[in-house]
DOTI-693260 format. One line per field, with one value per residue: x, y, z of N, C-alpha, C, O in turn. Coordinates in pm, 1 decimal. Example, Ala and Ser with C-alpha at 12.3 -4.5 7.8 and 13.67 -1.06 7.14 Angstrom:
<rokes>
nxx <- (1319.0;1285.0)
nyy <- (-569.0;-225.0)
nzz <- (780.0;708.0)
caxx <- (1230.0;1367.0)
cayy <- (-450.0;-106.0)
cazz <- (780.0;714.0)
cxx <- (1320.0;1290.0)
cyy <- (-330.0;3.0)
czz <- (780.0;787.0)
oxx <- (1423.6;1340.9)
oyy <- (-331.9;113.8)
ozz <- (846.5;803.9)
</rokes>
This chain:
<rokes>
nxx <- (83.4;48.2;231.8;212.4;364.1;383.2;473.7;743.2;1096.1;1189.9;1054.0;859.7;973.1;1125.3;1449.7;1721.9;1984.7;2220.8;2451.2;2719.9;2631.2;2399.7;2037.1;1879.0;1612.8;1319.4;1028.8;734.1;487.0;347.3;252.2;392.9;574.3;785.1;1090.9;1335.6;1613.0;1766.6;2108.9;2277.0;2251.3;2053.3;2066.4;1983.6;1913.5;1628.7;1530.2;1490.4;1365.6;1391.2;1553.1;1531.9;1629.3;1690.6;1957.7;1876.4;1609.9;1301.7;1213.1;986.4;940.2;879.8;739.3;846.5;801.7;811.2;1026.8;1212.6;1212.5;1275.3;1075.1;1018.0;823.3;683.9;675.1;956.6;1057.6;1085.9;970.9;1152.7;1067.6;1025.4;793.7;616.9;627.4;639.3;688.1;1012.8;1180.4;1407.1;1668.2;1854.2;2059.0;2257.6;2207.6;2353.6;2331.4;2347.4;2213.0;2189.8;2047.0;1760.9;1410.4;1133.7;805.1;562.2;710.1;786.4;1026.5;1221.5;1482.8;1740.0;2092.4;2257.6;2474.2;2635.8;2432.8;2408.1;2209.7;1999.9;1821.9;1505.0;1229.4;936.8;728.6;376.1;119.1;6.6;225.2;486.2;822.1;1040.7;1364.7;1622.1;1963.4;2255.6;2556.2;2788.8;3030.7;3190.9;3436.9;3274.8;3037.1;2742.0;2642.6;2386.8;2188.7;1912.1;1663.7;1427.4;1184.4;1002.6;934.7;1087.2;1265.5;1535.5;1669.4;1682.1;1433.2;1471.8;1722.7;1902.6;2171.3;2228.9;2333.9;2428.6;2505.9;2679.7;2574.3;2768.2;2709.0;2498.1;2208.3;2161.9;1944.4;1772.9;1603.3;1383.2;1169.9;944.1;1020.5;1158.3;1436.9;1615.3;1943.0;2159.8;2420.8;2693.9;2922.3;3194.9;3141.6;2887.4;2546.9;2345.1;2008.6;1674.4;1370.7;1135.2;924.8;785.0;861.4;702.6;450.0;440.7)
nyy <- (-120.0;225.1;485.3;804.1;1127.4;1448.6;1784.5;1993.9;2061.6;2257.4;2511.9;2781.3;3113.9;3067.9;3077.6;2887.3;2641.1;2489.8;2248.4;2242.1;2078.2;1978.0;2001.2;2308.5;2392.4;2200.5;2083.7;1891.9;1664.4;1379.2;1042.9;724.2;423.3;180.9;123.6;67.2;164.5;22.0;-4.2;-124.1;-271.2;-559.0;-851.5;-1160.8;-1518.3;-1697.1;-2001.2;-2039.3;-1803.0;-1445.4;-1214.4;-870.2;-583.8;-258.2;-42.4;199.5;144.7;138.7;-30.7;-213.9;-274.9;-601.9;-922.3;-1236.3;-1575.4;-1590.6;-1431.5;-1124.4;-902.6;-717.9;-599.2;-551.4;-280.7;-291.6;-534.0;-751.6;-978.4;-1164.7;-1342.8;-1547.8;-1427.7;-1171.4;-1118.7;-985.0;-1143.4;-1168.8;-1018.6;-924.5;-1029.4;-946.9;-1062.9;-992.6;-1151.7;-1108.8;-862.2;-634.7;-433.6;-529.0;-716.3;-1067.2;-1275.9;-1367.1;-1398.3;-1501.6;-1383.5;-1615.1;-1826.1;-2158.8;-2284.6;-2171.8;-1943.8;-1769.7;-1734.1;-1420.4;-1177.9;-972.4;-704.7;-375.7;-170.6;101.4;188.9;351.6;586.8;529.5;720.4;720.1;778.8;1120.9;1384.8;1568.8;1683.4;1925.5;2066.6;2268.8;2280.0;2342.3;2463.5;2586.9;2863.7;3071.5;3285.7;3585.6;3475.1;3292.8;2957.8;2749.7;2457.1;2357.6;2106.9;1889.5;1645.4;1383.3;1116.5;924.7;915.8;898.3;1001.2;1319.2;1474.3;1715.2;1962.8;2252.2;2476.8;2745.4;3082.6;3339.3;3674.6;3762.1;3982.2;4224.4;4401.6;4330.3;4112.3;3854.2;3818.7;3550.9;3430.9;3221.9;3078.1;3157.2;3092.1;3241.0;3334.3;3442.1;3507.9;3511.0;3451.7;3300.0;3046.4;2834.2;2613.3;2614.6;2744.6;3009.0;3087.9;3203.3;3081.9;3243.0;3209.5;2933.0;2717.6;2799.6;2613.1;2466.5)
nzz <- (0.0;-81.2;87.7;253.6;225.8;342.8;365.7;491.1;533.0;706.6;922.3;805.9;841.4;1067.9;1209.5;1073.0;1031.5;819.5;675.7;430.3;132.3;235.1;279.1;229.3;202.1;170.7;14.3;2.5;-123.5;-161.8;-254.0;-196.8;-280.8;-129.4;-286.2;-548.0;-754.8;-1024.9;-1094.9;-1275.2;-1596.0;-1667.4;-1844.0;-1998.3;-1979.3;-1856.0;-1807.4;-2089.3;-2145.2;-2187.4;-1986.7;-1948.6;-1831.9;-1817.6;-1698.2;-1453.7;-1437.9;-1254.6;-956.9;-750.5;-406.0;-287.1;-193.5;-262.9;-289.4;-11.9;49.7;71.7;-205.4;-512.3;-765.5;-1119.3;-1253.1;-1488.7;-1763.2;-1745.1;-1835.4;-2130.0;-2423.3;-2665.2;-2896.4;-2831.0;-2689.0;-2418.8;-2103.5;-1818.5;-1490.3;-1371.0;-1089.2;-835.5;-617.0;-321.9;-150.2;39.2;135.3;57.6;-123.8;-380.5;-639.4;-684.4;-792.8;-1001.2;-1069.8;-1267.9;-1239.5;-1138.2;-1224.1;-1187.2;-1166.7;-1016.0;-899.4;-1091.1;-1134.2;-1181.9;-1338.4;-1099.6;-997.1;-920.0;-698.3;-583.5;-301.6;-283.6;-289.8;-464.9;-655.9;-633.2;-830.5;-860.6;-749.9;-573.5;-515.0;-404.9;-367.7;-222.2;-220.0;-25.6;-152.7;-72.6;-71.4;-314.7;-325.2;-332.1;-395.2;-347.0;-356.2;-475.6;-526.2;-711.7;-702.8;-849.3;-814.8;-970.4;-1051.0;-907.6;-595.3;-605.2;-819.9;-954.1;-1163.3;-1273.3;-1248.6;-1133.9;-1118.6;-901.9;-845.5;-625.8;-535.9;-248.6;4.4;136.5;335.2;493.9;538.4;287.1;18.1;-120.7;-404.8;-586.1;-813.7;-663.6;-406.3;-115.8;60.7;340.1;404.5;670.6;735.3;565.5;497.4;388.9;530.3;657.0;650.6;769.2;796.2;702.1;593.2;402.3;220.9;32.4;-254.7;-560.3;-707.0;-1032.1)
caxx <- (0.0;126.2;239.1;205.9;453.8;342.1;535.4;866.3;1200.0;1205.5;934.5;869.5;989.4;1208.0;1591.5;1771.6;2125.5;2252.9;2590.5;2744.7;2585.6;2271.1;1919.5;1834.9;1466.8;1255.0;882.9;693.6;349.9;337.8;234.0;506.6;600.0;926.7;1141.1;1478.5;1653.0;1877.2;2218.0;2343.5;2158.2;2049.4;2019.1;2018.6;1805.5;1568.8;1456.2;1453.3;1306.6;1492.4;1540.3;1585.4;1599.0;1797.1;2001.1;1787.2;1471.8;1245.8;1165.2;901.2;962.7;778.0;774.9;833.7;836.6;836.9;1155.6;1208.8;1265.2;1236.5;1021.9;994.9;686.7;629.2;741.0;1103.0;1091.7;1027.9;992.3;1252.2;1008.3;1008.6;660.6;625.2;576.9;627.1;775.7;1139.4;1198.3;1547.8;1699.3;1983.7;2069.8;2352.7;2164.2;2470.2;2307.6;2378.3;2130.0;2265.7;1959.3;1635.8;1306.3;1017.4;684.0;488.2;803.4;795.8;1159.1;1312.1;1560.1;1860.6;2204.5;2284.7;2591.9;2598.6;2369.2;2393.4;2084.9;1986.6;1686.3;1446.1;1084.3;876.9;604.1;254.5;23.9;55.1;297.8;603.9;922.0;1138.3;1462.1;1734.6;2080.2;2362.9;2680.0;2903.3;3057.2;3311.4;3459.7;3156.1;2921.3;2678.2;2601.3;2273.1;2140.4;1769.0;1630.0;1284.7;1163.5;868.0;907.2;1145.6;1338.8;1679.0;1727.3;1594.9;1388.6;1523.2;1804.4;1961.1;2265.2;2196.0;2444.2;2385.1;2612.5;2662.9;2567.3;2871.4;2663.0;2376.8;2155.8;2150.0;1813.1;1768.3;1468.9;1378.4;1039.5;854.9;1087.3;1235.6;1520.1;1703.9;2067.0;2228.6;2563.3;2725.6;3063.8;3211.9;3102.7;2744.4;2468.7;2239.6;1907.8;1532.9;1286.2;1019.6;817.5;827.0;865.0;573.9;425.5;419.0)
cayy <- (0.0;349.8;568.3;946.4;1225.1;1585.7;1879.8;2064.0;2025.3;2364.6;2593.5;2915.3;3222.7;3030.2;3065.6;2750.6;2627.1;2362.0;2236.4;2226.9;1950.5;1941.7;2070.0;2435.2;2387.5;2095.4;2085.7;1767.8;1615.0;1266.4;906.4;648.6;284.0;149.3;66.2;75.4;191.1;-66.4;76.9;-199.8;-342.7;-704.7;-924.9;-1301.5;-1612.4;-1770.3;-2115.0;-2013.2;-1670.7;-1340.5;-1105.4;-745.4;-472.5;-158.6;40.5;312.6;99.5;143.9;-157.2;-198.1;-374.3;-704.9;-1048.9;-1346.1;-1702.3;-1559.7;-1362.0;-987.4;-887.5;-596.7;-642.5;-448.3;-229.4;-348.4;-658.6;-757.9;-1109.2;-1170.0;-1465.2;-1528.8;-1344.6;-1038.7;-1103.1;-969.7;-1261.6;-1162.0;-927.3;-979.3;-998.5;-964.3;-1092.8;-953.5;-1242.9;-1056.9;-728.5;-548.0;-339.6;-593.9;-831.4;-1182.6;-1370.9;-1313.8;-1496.5;-1450.4;-1408.0;-1730.1;-1930.0;-2264.7;-2346.3;-2110.7;-1827.3;-1791.3;-1644.7;-1315.4;-1097.4;-879.7;-580.7;-283.0;-95.8;201.8;195.6;483.4;592.6;537.5;794.8;651.2;881.6;1258.4;1430.6;1649.4;1713.5;2025.5;2095.0;2357.9;2230.6;2440.7;2420.6;2664.9;2995.0;3090.1;3429.2;3656.0;3410.9;3184.7;2857.2;2667.3;2366.4;2328.5;1975.7;1862.9;1502.0;1353.2;973.0;855.5;1005.8;871.9;1078.8;1432.8;1489.3;1845.0;2034.7;2376.2;2542.2;2886.2;3159.3;3468.4;3759.2;3788.6;4121.8;4246.4;4497.3;4285.5;3983.0;3829.4;3766.6;3454.3;3406.3;3130.9;3015.0;3190.9;3073.1;3355.2;3293.2;3546.4;3447.8;3601.2;3418.7;3186.2;3012.0;2707.6;2505.6;2613.4;2862.9;3046.4;3145.9;3193.0;3066.5;3331.3;3145.5;2811.9;2715.7;2807.1;2498.3;2502.5)
cazz <- (0.0;-81.4;206.9;218.9;287.3;316.2;457.8;455.1;630.2;805.8;939.1;748.9;936.4;1182.8;1172.1;1058.6;993.1;755.8;632.6;286.2;80.2;293.6;226.1;286.5;209.7;92.6;23.5;-62.4;-107.8;-253.9;-206.6;-249.0;-247.6;-111.7;-409.9;-578.7;-892.5;-1058.4;-1149.3;-1381.6;-1682.1;-1652.4;-1960.6;-1987.2;-1996.2;-1744.7;-1861.0;-2227.5;-2156.9;-2183.9;-1890.3;-2004.6;-1740.3;-1836.0;-1585.9;-1430.8;-1422.7;-1120.1;-903.1;-632.8;-301.7;-289.0;-128.9;-359.1;-224.6;129.1;62.5;19.6;-340.3;-583.1;-894.6;-1220.0;-1255.4;-1611.6;-1801.0;-1745.0;-1893.3;-2264.2;-2499.6;-2772.8;-3000.4;-2770.4;-2631.2;-2272.9;-2034.6;-1672.7;-1419.3;-1322.3;-947.1;-800.8;-477.9;-265.9;-35.8;137.9;176.2;39.7;-232.2;-508.1;-672.0;-734.8;-861.2;-1054.5;-1098.2;-1339.2;-1160.6;-1186.8;-1267.6;-1087.4;-1171.6;-919.4;-941.5;-1171.2;-1107.0;-1279.2;-1306.2;-992.1;-1042.2;-808.6;-693.2;-478.4;-247.3;-298.3;-283.2;-596.8;-649.1;-673.1;-869.3;-867.2;-632.0;-603.2;-412.2;-445.0;-263.1;-246.6;-148.2;-6.2;-218.4;-25.1;-130.5;-395.9;-317.4;-283.3;-457.7;-272.1;-454.6;-437.0;-629.7;-705.4;-757.0;-858.7;-832.9;-1017.3;-1063.1;-793.3;-508.5;-615.3;-929.5;-986.8;-1301.2;-1318.9;-1151.3;-1182.8;-1027.6;-881.8;-787.9;-572.9;-482.3;-106.6;45.2;237.6;435.5;561.2;492.1;143.7;-17.1;-230.2;-456.5;-700.4;-832.7;-553.1;-277.0;-67.7;174.2;390.6;455.1;763.6;734.0;479.0;485.9;318.1;620.9;684.6;617.1;863.5;706.7;735.1;474.1;410.6;146.3;-37.0;-400.3;-627.2;-793.1;-1172.3)
cxx <- (87.2;121.6;244.1;311.8;410.4;413.7;656.4;968.3;1225.9;1077.9;957.2;880.9;1075.3;1353.9;1637.7;1917.4;2143.2;2395.9;2599.8;2705.1;2451.7;2159.4;1890.7;1683.6;1414.6;1105.6;830.0;549.0;332.8;306.7;343.6;501.9;749.0;976.7;1290.3;1495.3;1775.0;1984.2;2294.1;2238.3;2168.1;1991.3;2061.6;1896.3;1759.4;1480.3;1403.1;1385.3;1416.1;1458.9;1604.8;1539.0;1712.1;1834.7;1910.8;1642.1;1428.7;1191.1;1083.9;929.2;846.5;824.4;745.7;885.3;885.1;973.0;1142.5;1274.0;1225.0;1197.0;1003.8;848.3;612.6;702.9;893.8;1152.7;1015.0;1056.2;1102.7;1200.2;970.6;867.3;674.6;558.7;549.5;710.5;905.5;1158.1;1339.1;1564.3;1840.4;2001.9;2157.1;2314.3;2277.7;2454.2;2338.2;2284.1;2217.9;2180.3;1830.8;1539.0;1196.5;894.0;604.9;576.6;819.2;935.3;1255.4;1395.7;1686.8;1967.8;2216.8;2418.7;2551.7;2546.7;2344.4;2258.9;2089.3;1842.3;1634.1;1296.0;1031.4;743.0;487.9;148.8;89.1;128.4;417.8;698.8;1021.0;1240.3;1570.6;1849.9;2186.4;2493.6;2801.2;2917.0;3186.8;3338.0;3338.8;3027.3;2871.2;2616.5;2492.5;2234.9;1992.5;1743.1;1479.5;1265.4;1019.9;837.7;967.5;1233.5;1490.3;1745.0;1634.5;1558.4;1441.0;1610.9;1871.1;2052.6;2235.1;2311.0;2394.4;2504.7;2584.5;2663.0;2667.1;2823.4;2536.8;2330.6;2150.0;2014.8;1824.5;1623.8;1477.5;1242.6;945.5;914.5;1166.5;1306.3;1611.3;1824.5;2138.4;2379.3;2585.9;2875.8;3073.9;3180.2;2952.2;2679.9;2362.0;2135.1;1768.0;1454.6;1159.5;900.1;873.1;822.7;722.8;558.0;390.9;275.6)
cyy <- (125.5;419.6;714.2;1026.4;1364.5;1676.9;1948.7;2038.7;2132.8;2447.7;2732.1;3018.3;3190.9;3013.8;2919.8;2754.5;2491.9;2365.7;2225.1;2086.2;1905.8;2032.4;2198.8;2430.3;2277.2;2099.7;1966.1;1732.6;1501.9;1136.9;822.1;502.7;267.9;80.5;81.5;115.6;105.1;12.4;7.0;-273.1;-493.1;-764.4;-1069.9;-1388.3;-1673.9;-1878.3;-2087.4;-1880.2;-1566.4;-1235.4;-981.6;-629.0;-371.4;-88.9;162.4;273.5;105.2;7.6;-129.2;-311.3;-473.6;-824.4;-1161.7;-1472.9;-1679.6;-1494.8;-1220.2;-979.8;-751.1;-637.4;-524.3;-404.9;-281.2;-477.1;-647.4;-888.4;-1123.9;-1305.3;-1441.2;-1442.6;-1206.2;-1013.1;-1088.9;-1087.4;-1240.0;-1047.5;-999.9;-933.9;-1037.8;-986.3;-1045.7;-1032.4;-1187.8;-919.5;-627.4;-450.4;-394.9;-713.2;-943.0;-1279.0;-1301.3;-1429.2;-1427.7;-1480.6;-1522.1;-1844.3;-2033.6;-2327.4;-2285.1;-2000.4;-1867.5;-1690.6;-1542.0;-1251.4;-996.1;-746.8;-490.7;-211.1;2.5;203.9;338.4;474.7;611.1;608.7;711.8;757.0;1018.7;1294.8;1512.4;1651.8;1812.1;2040.6;2188.7;2311.6;2338.9;2386.6;2506.5;2799.0;2990.5;3238.7;3497.3;3597.8;3294.6;3087.4;2766.3;2578.4;2338.6;2192.4;1951.7;1715.4;1476.2;1203.6;891.9;953.3;982.9;961.1;1193.9;1435.8;1619.4;1902.6;2153.9;2434.2;2691.7;2956.6;3298.0;3543.5;3791.5;3938.6;4143.4;4333.3;4454.9;4151.5;3975.5;3765.7;3672.9;3439.0;3316.7;3063.5;3037.2;3170.5;3198.8;3313.7;3408.9;3480.2;3548.6;3576.0;3296.4;3168.0;2882.9;2587.8;2498.1;2744.5;2882.8;3125.6;3133.9;3183.5;3149.6;3270.4;3028.2;2826.0;2718.8;2687.8;2543.2;2466.1)
czz <- (0.0;54.1;162.8;293.7;244.7;415.0;400.6;565.2;734.4;808.8;881.3;860.2;1056.7;1138.8;1171.0;1016.3;926.1;704.0;480.7;241.9;133.9;241.0;302.8;308.3;119.3;119.6;-54.5;-29.5;-208.1;-179.6;-269.9;-206.4;-222.4;-238.1;-425.1;-724.2;-921.4;-1133.0;-1260.9;-1463.5;-1657.8;-1780.2;-1944.4;-1998.7;-1866.0;-1805.5;-2001.7;-2250.6;-2139.4;-2078.7;-1951.3;-1918.8;-1751.0;-1705.2;-1576.0;-1414.9;-1276.3;-1081.1;-776.7;-534.7;-297.9;-204.9;-227.3;-292.5;-80.8;152.8;9.6;-117.3;-394.0;-724.2;-989.4;-1214.7;-1377.9;-1645.5;-1799.5;-1802.8;-2024.7;-2329.0;-2602.3;-2887.4;-2948.4;-2719.8;-2479.6;-2201.7;-1886.2;-1618.5;-1386.1;-1178.5;-904.4;-650.8;-442.9;-137.1;75.1;191.5;168.3;-76.7;-369.8;-527.0;-728.5;-815.9;-905.8;-1075.1;-1177.7;-1256.3;-1223.3;-1231.9;-1157.2;-1079.8;-1070.3;-981.2;-1014.7;-1129.3;-1218.7;-1245.0;-1200.3;-1047.0;-921.8;-814.7;-577.3;-431.4;-258.2;-274.0;-424.8;-585.1;-701.6;-703.4;-873.5;-738.5;-672.2;-484.5;-472.4;-333.3;-314.0;-158.6;-139.0;-61.1;-180.7;-94.9;-210.5;-402.9;-255.5;-342.0;-373.6;-373.7;-398.0;-554.8;-607.0;-769.1;-747.1;-893.2;-875.3;-1021.0;-949.8;-717.7;-513.3;-719.9;-964.3;-1134.0;-1360.3;-1210.1;-1216.6;-1076.3;-1023.5;-811.2;-747.8;-517.0;-336.0;-80.4;159.2;352.1;508.9;506.7;339.3;116.1;-137.5;-275.5;-578.6;-702.5;-713.9;-415.7;-242.4;60.5;211.1;456.9;544.9;766.1;646.5;471.3;406.1;406.2;643.1;643.8;724.1;785.2;766.6;604.8;493.5;338.9;66.7;-188.4;-456.7;-719.5;-933.6;-1216.9)
oxx <- (187.2;21.5;276.4;344.6;401.8;414.5;671.8;932.7;1279.0;1003.5;1061.2;809.0;1097.0;1380.5;1598.3;1967.7;2087.4;2454.9;2500.2;2740.9;2394.9;2184.8;1879.5;1633.5;1459.5;1061.9;875.5;496.7;306.9;331.5;382.8;435.1;830.4;911.8;1362.5;1403.7;1875.5;1952.5;2368.6;2145.6;2275.6;1879.6;2164.6;1786.7;1839.7;1368.9;1285.3;1350.7;1521.7;1351.5;1717.9;1426.0;1820.6;1753.3;1873.2;1558.5;1508.2;1129.9;1110.1;940.7;729.9;935.7;631.5;998.7;982.8;1027.8;1069.5;1377.2;1150.0;1274.5;977.7;760.7;493.3;784.1;951.6;1273.1;894.6;1152.6;1142.5;1278.6;894.6;825.6;738.5;447.0;448.5;791.7;907.6;1152.4;1385.1;1486.7;1933.2;1965.3;2133.8;2379.5;2296.7;2552.0;2353.5;2276.3;2307.8;2232.3;1795.8;1580.2;1169.2;879.2;583.2;526.3;860.8;959.7;1360.6;1381.6;1735.0;1937.4;2190.1;2470.2;2443.3;2609.7;2268.1;2201.5;2170.3;1750.5;1709.9;1242.9;1077.2;654.2;500.4;94.8;210.7;97.6;448.5;660.6;1078.7;1205.4;1605.9;1836.0;2205.1;2537.9;2904.3;2827.7;3279.4;3271.0;3303.9;2922.2;2949.0;2546.7;2504.7;2247.0;1951.8;1794.3;1414.6;1323.5;926.8;723.3;903.9;1270.9;1564.5;1863.5;1519.3;1640.7;1453.2;1577.9;1893.3;2016.8;2218.2;2378.0;2326.9;2594.3;2477.5;2743.3;2651.1;2888.8;2475.3;2405.7;2135.1;1975.5;1878.2;1532.5;1565.7;1203.4;876.2;864.4;1233.6;1244.5;1676.9;1809.9;2173.2;2457.1;2508.6;2948.9;2972.9;3190.6;2895.2;2747.1;2296.1;2169.8;1746.2;1470.5;1085.4;787.4;992.4;786.0;634.0;645.0;321.8;239.1)
oyy <- (132.5;413.8;743.8;997.3;1394.6;1649.7;1961.0;1999.5;2102.5;2453.3;2793.6;3012.1;3278.2;2943.8;2839.8;2857.4;2391.6;2472.8;2201.6;1987.5;1807.8;2128.0;2198.2;2459.8;2262.0;2117.2;1940.6;1766.4;1526.3;1123.8;846.3;465.2;334.0;-10.1;105.5;102.3;113.9;87.9;71.9;-331.1;-546.9;-731.1;-1098.3;-1338.6;-1700.0;-1850.6;-2109.6;-1847.3;-1595.5;-1175.3;-986.8;-581.8;-396.1;-78.3;221.5;357.8;79.9;-61.2;-32.6;-427.5;-434.6;-825.4;-1179.4;-1477.3;-1738.6;-1502.4;-1196.8;-1042.2;-677.6;-701.9;-412.0;-482.6;-311.0;-524.8;-548.9;-908.9;-1098.9;-1373.4;-1326.8;-1390.2;-1133.1;-897.8;-1173.3;-1126.2;-1287.1;-987.6;-1122.5;-814.5;-1148.3;-936.3;-1057.3;-986.5;-1216.4;-866.6;-545.7;-391.4;-319.2;-800.8;-918.4;-1354.9;-1193.7;-1543.4;-1309.3;-1592.4;-1525.7;-1948.6;-2000.4;-2413.8;-2342.8;-1967.7;-1980.3;-1576.7;-1571.8;-1269.2;-938.5;-684.8;-526.2;-193.1;-10.4;218.9;434.4;368.4;699.8;563.3;642.0;818.4;1031.0;1242.2;1524.7;1625.8;1786.3;2028.4;2188.1;2304.6;2417.3;2278.4;2500.8;2842.6;2916.1;3310.9;3470.7;3661.8;3207.9;3129.5;2713.3;2619.5;2300.7;2164.4;1989.1;1666.1;1538.2;1165.7;798.6;1058.9;1041.4;992.6;1170.4;1404.2;1632.7;1892.8;2156.7;2440.4;2756.1;2897.2;3365.6;3483.5;3842.7;4012.4;4086.1;4339.3;4535.7;4084.0;4077.1;3670.0;3709.9;3434.8;3332.1;2999.1;2945.2;3225.9;3256.3;3264.9;3467.2;3405.5;3658.2;3666.8;3200.7;3262.6;2828.8;2473.4;2389.1;2841.2;2787.4;3220.5;3065.1;3267.5;3129.1;3277.5;3023.3;2930.3;2649.5;2663.5;2643.1;2489.1)
ozz <- (71.4;125.6;47.7;408.7;125.7;535.1;279.1;676.4;841.3;710.9;904.7;960.0;1140.7;1041.2;1256.0;971.1;970.7;690.0;412.3;306.2;85.8;167.7;425.4;416.8;5.7;233.3;-166.0;76.8;-325.9;-59.7;-384.1;-110.0;-286.9;-290.3;-328.3;-805.4;-851.0;-1224.9;-1334.4;-1407.0;-1631.4;-1819.5;-1883.3;-2024.8;-1776.4;-1849.9;-2029.7;-2364.0;-2083.2;-2080.8;-1999.7;-1930.6;-1698.3;-1613.5;-1677.2;-1382.1;-1185.9;-1162.8;-705.1;-573.4;-304.6;-152.5;-269.6;-244.9;-34.8;262.8;-86.8;-142.2;-329.8;-794.9;-946.3;-1176.7;-1371.5;-1566.2;-1845.4;-1818.3;-2030.4;-2294.1;-2624.4;-2966.5;-3011.9;-2708.9;-2416.8;-2235.7;-1833.9;-1689.1;-1374.6;-1149.1;-933.5;-569.4;-523.0;-29.0;192.5;281.5;258.4;-122.7;-465.6;-440.8;-808.9;-897.8;-857.3;-1095.2;-1157.5;-1207.1;-1344.4;-1273.7;-1046.2;-995.6;-1042.6;-1099.0;-1003.9;-1093.8;-1335.1;-1134.6;-1209.5;-1132.6;-832.0;-922.2;-485.5;-512.1;-243.8;-241.7;-496.8;-513.0;-802.2;-611.4;-888.1;-631.5;-790.8;-370.4;-578.0;-215.8;-431.9;-36.5;-232.0;-22.7;-247.7;-167.6;-178.3;-476.8;-140.5;-339.3;-333.7;-466.0;-287.5;-670.2;-497.2;-877.4;-649.4;-989.9;-823.9;-995.9;-900.8;-768.8;-434.5;-709.1;-1000.8;-1219.8;-1482.1;-1091.9;-1337.6;-958.7;-1127.0;-726.7;-825.4;-457.7;-303.1;-137.3;267.0;456.2;578.6;436.2;271.4;182.9;-241.9;-193.0;-663.2;-605.2;-670.4;-317.8;-328.1;155.1;124.7;553.6;500.9;795.3;651.1;442.2;361.1;361.9;647.8;607.9;765.4;715.0;866.3;516.2;589.6;388.1;36.9;-242.6;-407.1;-803.1;-953.6;-1332.2)
</rokes>
């Protein structure tokens, strides 16, 4: 069953501090399933059938034969004539972030060994939803660096990102603005940033 996440990481109008590489502001409203993104392509045969799961494919957490697994959302097993047959479900017996075996759903023959395939656990969006975040990237001279990221399909890889640069005000607070978000920065170094979020990102 999908779970829900709604909110933001800091309260509007309240002073906050974060470190380089961490989130200045994040706003989110989405339903999700526990899942993973496979980082290595998997191709090969399972009892005369072809497994074909490209790197970057999304997988959903599942239980197959009473064991935890991650299964493709769409067909991952095909006939020799390229007809979709079944989902491909992967197992990580060592729980080390690497799949070692695969099974086709409904296959009574059991699982097959595959070349090790790395994966990253993530949240898979279920239906409509959004997540925006602004990350602190430190300062370069008198320039403050921020990265904007927008997620739409999974929480492991942003669908859109943009690097932002602002000139630090030497005589007082620095005002940041982007897509409706307004942030007042009282202090910024290459270690951390002290700030207050005035308003959040405007939805498109």
